[in-house]
C-alpha positions as CSV (number, residue, x, y, z in Angstrom):
1,M,-5.9,-8.9,-3.8
2,R,-3.8,-8.4,-1.0
3,D,-0.2,-10.0,-1.1
4,G,0.9,-12.7,0.9
5,L,1.7,-10.9,3.7
6,G,-1.7,-8.9,4.1
7,G,-0.3,-6.0,2.3
8,V,-2.9,-3.9,0.1
9,Q,-2.2,-3.6,-3.6
10,S,-5.0,-1.5,-5.0
11,L,-6.6,1.6,-3.9
12,L,-10.0,3.7,-5.1
13,V,-10.3,6.9,-3.5
14,L,-13.4,8.7,-3.5
15,G,-12.6,12.3,-3.0
16,G,-9.5,11.8,-4.5
17,A,-8.5,15.8,-4.4
18,S,-8.7,16.0,-0.8
19,E,-5.7,16.7,1.3
20,I,-6.2,14.0,3.7
21,G,-7.0,11.6,1.2
22,L,-3.9,12.3,-1.2
23,T,-1.8,12.3,1.9
24,T,-3.2,8.7,2.6
25,T,-2.8,7.6,-1.0
26,A,0.9,8.7,-0.5
27,A,1.2,6.8,2.5
28,L,-0.4,3.7,1.2
29,V,1.9,3.7,-2.2
30,H,4.9,3.9,-0.2
31,A,3.7,0.8,2.0
32,G,3.5,-1.3,-1.4
33,V,0.1,0.0,-3.2
34,R,0.7,-0.4,-7.0
35,T,-2.8,0.3,-8.4
36,V,-4.5,3.4,-7.6
37,T,-7.5,5.0,-8.7
38,L,-8.2,8.9,-8.0
39,A,-12.1,9.9,-8.5
40,A,-12.6,13.5,-8.3
41,R,-14.9,16.3,-9.2
42,R,-12.2,17.5,-11.5
43,P,-9.7,14.9,-12.1
44,E,-7.8,17.0,-14.4
45,R,-6.4,19.0,-11.9
46,L,-4.6,15.5,-10.4
47,A,-2.4,15.0,-13.3
48,G,0.6,16.2,-11.8
49,V,-0.3,14.1,-8.5
50,A,-0.6,11.2,-10.9
51,E,2.5,11.6,-12.2
52,E,4.4,11.6,-8.9
53,L,2.8,8.7,-7.6
54,G,3.8,6.9,-11.1
55,R,7.4,7.9,-9.9
56,R,7.2,6.3,-6.8
57,G,5.8,3.1,-8.6
58,A,2.1,3.2,-8.8
59,D,-0.1,2.8,-11.9
60,V,-2.5,5.7,-11.4
61,E,-5.9,6.2,-13.3
62,L,-8.2,9.2,-12.7
63,L,-11.9,9.3,-12.6
64,E,-14.8,12.0,-12.6
65,F,-16.5,11.7,-9.6
66,D,-19.1,14.1,-8.0
67,A,-20.3,13.3,-4.4
68,D,-23.5,15.3,-5.1
69,A,-24.6,13.4,-8.1
70,P,-25.7,9.8,-6.1
71,E,-27.2,8.6,-9.5
72,T,-23.8,8.6,-11.2
73,H,-21.8,6.6,-8.0
74,A,-22.9,3.3,-9.6
75,D,-21.3,4.0,-13.0
76,V,-18.1,5.1,-11.0
77,L,-17.7,2.1,-8.8
78,T,-18.0,0.0,-11.9
79,A,-15.5,1.8,-14.0
80,A,-12.9,1.5,-11.3
81,G,-13.7,-2.1,-10.6
82,K,-12.7,-3.1,-14.4
83,R,-9.4,-2.4,-13.4
84,G,-9.7,-5.5,-11.3
85,D,-10.3,-6.2,-7.5
86,V,-10.1,-3.5,-5.5
87,D,-8.3,-3.9,-2.0
88,V,-9.2,-0.4,-0.4
89,V,-11.9,2.1,-0.9
90,L,-11.3,5.3,0.9
91,L,-14.2,7.9,1.4
92,A,-12.3,11.1,1.9
93,F,-14.9,13.6,0.8
94,G,-16.4,16.4,3.1
95,V,-17.4,19.9,3.4
96,L,-16.7,21.8,6.9
97,P,-18.7,25.1,6.9
98,S,-18.5,27.1,10.2
99,A,-21.9,27.1,12.1
100,A,-22.2,30.6,11.8
101,E,-22.0,30.1,7.8
102,L,-25.3,28.1,8.4
103,D,-27.2,30.0,11.2
104,D,-29.3,31.9,8.8
105,D,-28.9,30.0,5.6
106,P,-31.1,26.7,5.8
107,D,-30.7,25.9,2.3
108,A,-26.5,25.9,2.7
109,A,-27.1,23.7,5.6
110,V,-29.1,21.1,3.5
111,E,-26.3,21.2,0.8
112,V,-23.6,20.3,3.8
113,V,-26.1,16.9,4.6
114,R,-26.4,16.4,0.8
115,T,-22.9,16.3,0.5
116,N,-21.5,14.4,4.1
117,T,-24.8,12.2,4.5
118,L,-26.3,11.3,1.3
119,G,-23.4,11.6,-0.7
120,A,-21.4,9.4,1.4
121,A,-24.0,7.0,2.1
122,S,-24.6,6.4,-1.7
123,A,-20.9,6.1,-2.5
124,L,-20.5,3.8,0.7
125,L,-23.5,1.6,-0.2
126,H,-22.2,1.3,-3.7
127,A,-18.3,0.4,-2.7
128,A,-20.0,-2.2,-0.5
129,D,-21.7,-3.7,-3.3
130,L,-18.7,-3.6,-5.3
131,L,-16.5,-5.5,-2.4
132,R,-19.6,-7.8,-1.6
133,R,-19.4,-8.8,-5.5
134,Q,-15.8,-9.6,-5.8
135,G,-15.9,-11.1,-2.4
136,H,-13.0,-9.1,-0.2
137,G,-12.1,-5.8,0.3
138,T,-12.0,-3.0,2.8
139,I,-13.7,0.3,2.9
140,V,-12.3,3.2,5.0
141,V,-14.9,5.7,6.1
142,L,-13.1,9.2,7.1
143,S,-15.4,10.1,9.8
144,T,-14.9,12.6,12.6
145,V,-14.8,12.4,16.6
146,A,-18.0,15.0,16.0
147,A,-19.7,11.8,14.7
148,E,-19.7,10.7,18.3
149,R,-21.9,13.5,19.8
150,A,-22.8,16.1,17.8
151,R,-21.9,19.5,19.4
152,R,-23.8,22.9,19.7
153,A,-20.6,24.7,18.1
154,N,-21.0,23.1,14.9
155,P,-24.4,20.8,14.8
156,V,-25.3,20.6,11.0
157,Y,-21.8,19.2,10.4
158,G,-21.7,16.6,13.4
159,A,-25.2,15.2,12.7
160,S,-24.3,15.0,8.8
161,K,-21.1,13.0,9.6
162,A,-22.7,11.1,12.3
163,G,-25.5,9.7,10.0
164,V,-22.7,8.0,7.8
165,D,-20.6,7.0,10.8
166,A,-23.5,4.8,12.1
167,L,-24.1,3.4,8.5
168,A,-20.5,2.3,8.3
169,Q,-20.4,0.6,11.3
170,S,-23.5,-1.5,10.8
171,L,-22.8,-2.3,7.4
172,G,-19.5,-3.4,8.6
173,D,-21.4,-5.9,10.9
174,R,-23.7,-6.8,8.1
175,Y,-21.4,-7.3,5.5
176,R,-18.3,-9.0,7.3
177,D,-19.5,-12.7,6.7
178,D,-19.2,-11.5,2.8
179,G,-15.5,-10.8,3.1
180,V,-16.2,-7.0,3.6
181,R,-14.4,-4.9,6.1
182,I,-15.5,-1.2,7.0
183,M,-13.0,0.8,8.9
184,V,-14.4,4.2,10.4
185,V,-11.6,6.7,11.1
186,R,-12.3,9.4,13.5
187,P,-9.6,12.2,13.7
188,G,-10.2,14.9,15.7
189,F,-9.2,18.3,14.4
190,V,-7.2,18.2,11.7
191,R,-5.0,21.3,10.5
192,G,-4.6,21.7,6.9
193,R,-6.8,23.3,4.3
194,M,-10.0,22.3,5.4
195,T,-9.5,24.1,8.7
196,E,-7.4,27.2,7.6
197,G,-8.2,30.1,9.7
198,L,-9.9,28.1,12.7
199,Q,-8.2,27.8,15.7
200,P,-6.9,24.5,16.4
201,A,-8.7,22.4,19.0
202,P,-6.9,20.3,21.6
203,L,-5.3,17.4,20.7
204,S,-5.3,18.6,17.0
205,V,-3.6,16.5,14.3
206,G,-2.0,16.8,10.8
207,P,-2.9,15.1,7.8
208,D,0.4,12.7,7.9
209,D,-1.1,11.5,11.2
210,V,-4.3,10.7,9.9
211,A,-2.6,9.0,7.0
212,R,-0.6,6.9,9.1
213,A,-3.4,6.0,11.2
214,V,-5.1,4.6,8.3
215,V,-2.0,2.1,7.2
216,S,-1.6,1.3,10.8
217,G,-5.5,0.5,11.1
218,L,-5.4,-1.7,7.7
219,R,-2.4,-3.8,9.1
220,R,-4.3,-4.5,12.3
221,N,-7.8,-5.2,10.4
222,A,-9.0,-2.3,12.5
223,D,-12.8,-1.4,12.8
224,M,-12.6,2.1,14.4
225,V,-9.8,4.4,14.4
226,W,-9.2,7.5,16.7
227,V,-6.7,9.9,15.7
228,P,-4.7,10.3,18.1
229,P,-5.9,7.2,20.0
230,V,-6.6,9.2,23.3
231,L,-9.5,10.5,22.0
232,R,-11.3,7.4,22.5
233,F,-11.5,7.9,26.2
234,V,-12.1,11.9,25.8
235,M,-15.2,11.0,23.5
236,S,-16.3,8.2,25.9
237,G,-16.5,10.6,28.8
238,L,-18.3,13.1,26.4
239,R,-20.8,10.6,25.1
240,H,-21.9,10.1,28.7
241,L,-21.7,13.4,30.0
242,P,-25.2,14.9,31.3
243,R,-27.0,17.1,28.7
244,P,-27.0,20.3,30.8
245,L,-23.3,20.2,31.0
246,F,-22.7,18.8,27.7
247,R,-24.5,21.9,25.9
248,R,-22.1,24.2,27.8
249,I,-19.5,23.2,25.9
250,R,-18.5,25.9,23.3
251,M,-15.5,24.2,21.4
């Protein structure tokens, strides 16, 4: 459980190999987390990361987790829970292909939805079940500003993230009285491995910016975190923009 000052003590990362996930994990360990479970498709590749986090004072366990195999998610959450109560579950996985890659390949587009929507929804629901049974905890869902209103620049990605974004918000309302909090994090363009080679959008940020926002949001018990914060107002305007004008936005 959280310490007497509300500090997070234990963390489970689903998508433990993601750049933002690892950066956020390091920030939370620096802030006092001492029990870390990194769940990833190829956990053996995280041995070096586990050693480094161990040198920083964390007790790290590696688990196998495949976002595209929802039938295994219950077992992964059960295994993570055997270490003791989980204060925070971080959903940090997702795929970001360009719209051009998907325009002529509907099957590839379906795979994006399978990972970003079906896989994430499954992980989110099983995480919520774990935290409800233990009576406390926070789920951090790494979403995107694109979930606010999917744009023509990458409609499949925006729509795939919007589904889980909406599910996270509604589950947060439904299970709040059960001691479960869900914090949705909406970064703008994040400079990193996933966006390498793409032209950065205005107000772009780095993984460190997202990590700091997550740590701050957890301390404030926030429900929604925008990175950077000004995007809250930018997207509020875009959300209400008439569709004939909205479709002209190319980015």
